[in-house]
C-alpha positions in Angstrom: 9.1 20.7 8.0 10.4 22.2 4.8 13.9 21.5 3.3 15.1 24.9 4.4 13.9 24.3 7.9 15.7 21.0 8.1 18.9 22.5 6.8 19.0 25.4 9.3 20.6 23.5 12.2 23.2 22.1 9.8 24.0 25.7 8.6 24.7 26.8 12.1 26.9 23.8 12.6 28.9 24.6 9.5 29.2 28.3 10.6 30.5 27.1 14.0 33.0 24.8 12.3 34.2 27.5 10.0 34.7 29.9 12.9 36.7 27.3 14.8 38.9 26.7 11.7 39.5 30.5 11.4 40.4 30.8 15.1 42.9 27.9 14.7 44.5 29.6 11.8 44.8 32.9 13.7 46.4 30.9 16.6 48.9 29.4 14.1 49.8 32.9 13.0 50.2 34.2 16.5 52.5 31.3 17.3 54.2 32.2 14.0 57.9 31.6 13.9 57.9 29.8 17.2 55.7 27.0 15.6 58.1 26.8 12.6 61.0 26.8 15.0 59.5 23.8 16.8 59.1 21.9 13.5 62.7 22.6 12.4 64.0 21.4 15.7 66.0 24.5 16.5 66.1 26.3 19.9 67.8 29.5 18.5 65.3 30.6 15.9 65.7 34.2 16.9 69.4 34.2 16.2 69.1 32.8 12.7 70.1 34.9 9.7 67.3 36.7 7.8 67.6 34.3 4.8 67.1 31.3 7.1 64.4 33.1 8.9 62.5 33.7 5.7 62.9 30.0 4.7 61.4 28.9 8.0 58.5 31.4 7.7 57.8 30.1 4.2 57.8 26.6 5.5 55.4 27.7 8.2 53.1 29.3 5.7 53.1 26.2 3.6 52.2 24.0 6.6 49.4 26.4 7.7 48.0 26.4 4.1 48.0 22.6 4.1 46.1 22.6 7.4 43.5 25.0 6.0 43.1 22.8 2.9 42.6 19.7 5.0 40.0 21.5 7.2 38.1 22.8 4.2 38.0 19.3 2.7 36.7 18.0 6.0 34.0 20.7 6.0 32.9 19.8 2.5 32.8 16.1 3.2 30.9 16.6 6.4 28.3 18.8 4.7 27.9 16.2 2.0 27.3 13.5 4.6 24.8 15.7 6.5 22.9 17.0 3.5 23.2 14.5 0.7 22.0 11.3 2.3 19.4 13.1 4.3 17.9 14.6 1.2 18.1 11.2 -0.6 16.4 9.6 2.4 13.7 12.2 2.5 13.2 11.8 -1.2 12.9 8.0 -0.8 10.3 8.5 1.9 8.3 10.8 -0.3 8.5 8.3 -3.2 7.4 5.6 -0.8 4.4 7.6 0.3 3.4 8.3 -3.3 3.8 4.6 -4.3 1.0 3.0 -6.3 -1.4 0.8 -4.3 -0.2 -2.7 -3.7 -1.1 -5.0 -6.5 -4.0 -7.1 -5.1 -4.8 -9.9 -7.4 -7.2 -8.8 -10.1 -7.3 -5.0 -9.3 -6.3 -2.2 -6.9 -7.9 -2.7 -3.5 -11.2 -1.0 -2.7 -13.5 -3.5 -1.0 -16.8 -1.7 -1.6 -16.0 -1.2 -5.3 -15.0 -4.8 -5.8 -18.1 -6.0 -4.0 -20.4 -3.9 -6.1 -18.7 -4.9 -9.3 -19.0 -8.5 -8.3 -22.7 -8.0 -7.6 -23.1 -6.4 -11.0 -21.2 -9.2 -12.8 -23.5 -11.8 -11.2 -26.6 -9.7 -12.0 -25.5 -9.4 -15.7 -24.6 -13.0 -16.1 -21.0 -12.2 -16.8 -19.6 -15.6 -16.0 -16.0 -14.8 -17.0 -15.9 -11.8 -14.6 -17.5 -13.7 -11.8 -15.0 -16.5 -12.1 -12.1 -14.1 -12.3 -13.1 -12.3 -9.2 -14.0 -15.3 -7.1 -11.1 -16.9 -5.2 -12.3 -20.5 -4.9 -13.3 -20.7 -8.6 -9.9 -19.3 -9.7 -8.1 -21.7 -7.4 -10.1 -24.7 -8.7 -9.3 -23.9 -12.3 -5.6 -23.5 -11.4 -5.6 -26.9 -9.6 -7.1 -28.5 -12.7 -4.5 -26.9 -14.9 -1.6 -28.0 -12.7 -2.9 -31.6 -12.1 -3.8 -32.4 -15.7 -1.9 -30.0 -18.0 -4.8 -30.6 -20.3 -6.7 -27.7 -21.9 -9.8 -29.8 -22.5 -10.0 -30.7 -18.8 -9.6 -27.1 -17.9 -12.4 -26.1 -20.3 -14.7 -28.7 -18.9 -14.1 -27.4 -15.4 -14.6 -23.8 -16.6 -17.9 -24.6 -18.3 -19.1 -26.4 -15.2 -18.6 -23.3 -13.2 -20.4 -21.2 -15.7 -23.4 -23.6 -15.6 -23.4 -23.4 -11.8 -23.4 -19.5 -11.9 -26.3 -19.4 -14.4 -28.6 -21.9 -12.7 -32.0 -20.7 -11.4 -35.0 -22.5 -10.0 -37.8 -21.7 -7.6 -36.4 -24.2 -5.1 -32.9 -22.6 -5.3 -34.3 -19.1 -4.5 -35.2 -20.1 -0.9 -32.6 -19.0 1.6 -31.4 -21.8 3.8 -29.4 -21.8 7.0 -26.4 -22.9 4.9 -26.8 -19.9 2.6 -28.0 -19.3 -1.0 -26.3 -19.1 -4.3 -25.3 -15.6 -5.3 -27.4 -15.5 -8.5 -30.6 -15.7 -6.4 -29.6 -12.5 -4.5 -28.1 -10.4 -7.3 -30.9 -10.8 -9.8 -31.7 -8.7 -12.9 -33.7 -5.6 -11.9 -32.6 -5.5 -8.3 -30.9 -2.4 -7.0 -27.8 -2.3 -4.8 -26.4 0.2 -2.3 -23.6 -0.1 0.2 -25.0 -0.4 3.8 -21.7 -0.6 5.6 -18.2 -1.9 5.8 -16.4 -3.9 8.5 -13.4 -6.1 9.1 -15.1 -9.3 7.9 -14.7 -12.9 8.8 -11.6 -14.5 10.2 -12.2 -18.1 9.2 -12.1 -18.0 5.4 -9.7 -19.3 2.8 -7.7 -16.1 2.7 -7.2 -13.1 5.0 -10.1 -10.7 4.6 -9.3 -7.0 3.8 -12.9 -5.8 4.3 -16.4 -7.0 4.2 -18.9 -4.8 2.3 -22.6 -5.0 3.3 -24.9 -4.5 0.3 -28.5 -3.6 0.7 -30.5 -5.3 -2.1 -34.0 -4.2 -3.1 -36.2 -6.3 -5.4 -38.7 -4.9 -7.9 -41.1 -7.9 -8.1 -41.9 -10.9 -6.0 -41.4 -13.3 -8.8 -37.6 -12.7 -8.8 -37.0 -12.1 -5.1 -35.4 -14.7 -2.8 -37.7 -16.3 -0.3 -37.3 -16.8 3.4 -37.5 -20.2 5.1 -41.3 -19.9 5.3 -41.4 -19.3 1.5 -42.3 -15.6 1.7 -40.8 -13.2 -0.9 -38.3 -10.8 0.6 -38.6 -7.2 -0.6 -35.2 -6.0 0.8 -32.3 -7.6 2.6 -28.6 -7.0 3.3 -25.7 -9.4 2.4 -22.0 -9.3 3.2 -19.3 -9.8 0.6 -15.9 -10.7 2.1 -13.0 -9.4 -0.1 -9.5 -10.6 0.5 -6.5 -8.3 0.8 -5.5 -9.2 -2.7 -8.9 -8.4 -4.2 -10.8 -11.6 -4.5 -14.4 -12.4 -3.3 -14.2 -15.2 -0.7 -16.7 -18.0 -0.2 -18.5 -17.3 3.1 -21.4 -19.8 3.1 -21.7 -23.6 2.7 -23.9 -22.5 -0.2 -22.9 -19.3 -2.0 -20.3 -16.7 -1.3 -22.4 -14.3 0.9 -23.0 -13.6 4.5 -26.7 -13.2 5.2 -27.9 -10.5 7.6 -31.0 -12.4 8.8 -32.4 -9.4 10.8 -32.4 -7.2 7.6 -35.3 -8.9 5.8 -38.1 -6.5 4.8 -41.4 -7.4 3.3 -42.8 -3.9 2.5 -44.1 -4.7 -0.9 -46.2 -2.0 -2.6 -49.9 -2.8 -3.0 -49.5 -2.9 -6.8 -46.2 -4.2 -8.3 -44.9 -2.6 -11.4 -44.0 -5.8 -13.2 
């Protein structure tokens, strides 16, 4: 509803109040001298001299004017209460509705965007970005800092994480029931697309905002992950659980990803381009 629409009932109420005040003033005038006579405590107002009568009438007019002034002040105050706070409240609601997104850790919350940026960071070997976006890594470094208050100890822990992120071996590229390290999924040359979004896991280190499922396609067998039988997977889907404050959460005993086991595809072209 518009501001004018909201104000319409209050306008009618003000008009009704003004009409009531006007009628009361007219009633005062109709009572006239008898009202003043009552205030002065005389029962023989009609027998007073003209001078006294004029004095009483003047007193009456003064009292009526005071009544009108009080009524007008009440109307102004009432309208201020009805319009001022309501408008302020409406403005506050509007500001609240326009408020910036909640600060969620590293960045504004958009689970699919965070998941894809994380995949790209792993693919590009951007260790600093991977660590910044991953909750358990960030938490580990913070614990080291608080426990030791030693920059050298923190740097050692940081370099250890970087080494873990960058490791690659044929043995490590095989998906196990416990999972697989992320760098074997988000490899150079692979393509990513969002396959879906759901509520995610409920048993992780932090509350999940959303889980983004990413479909990954590999260009060549030599860099593709392998199933438990050792066969290269052409395409698969993995889930990235993102916390409400914007961190990637650890989902597997090995690695941070949920594996969609039924998504494995082996439709390699007859001739690979690499």
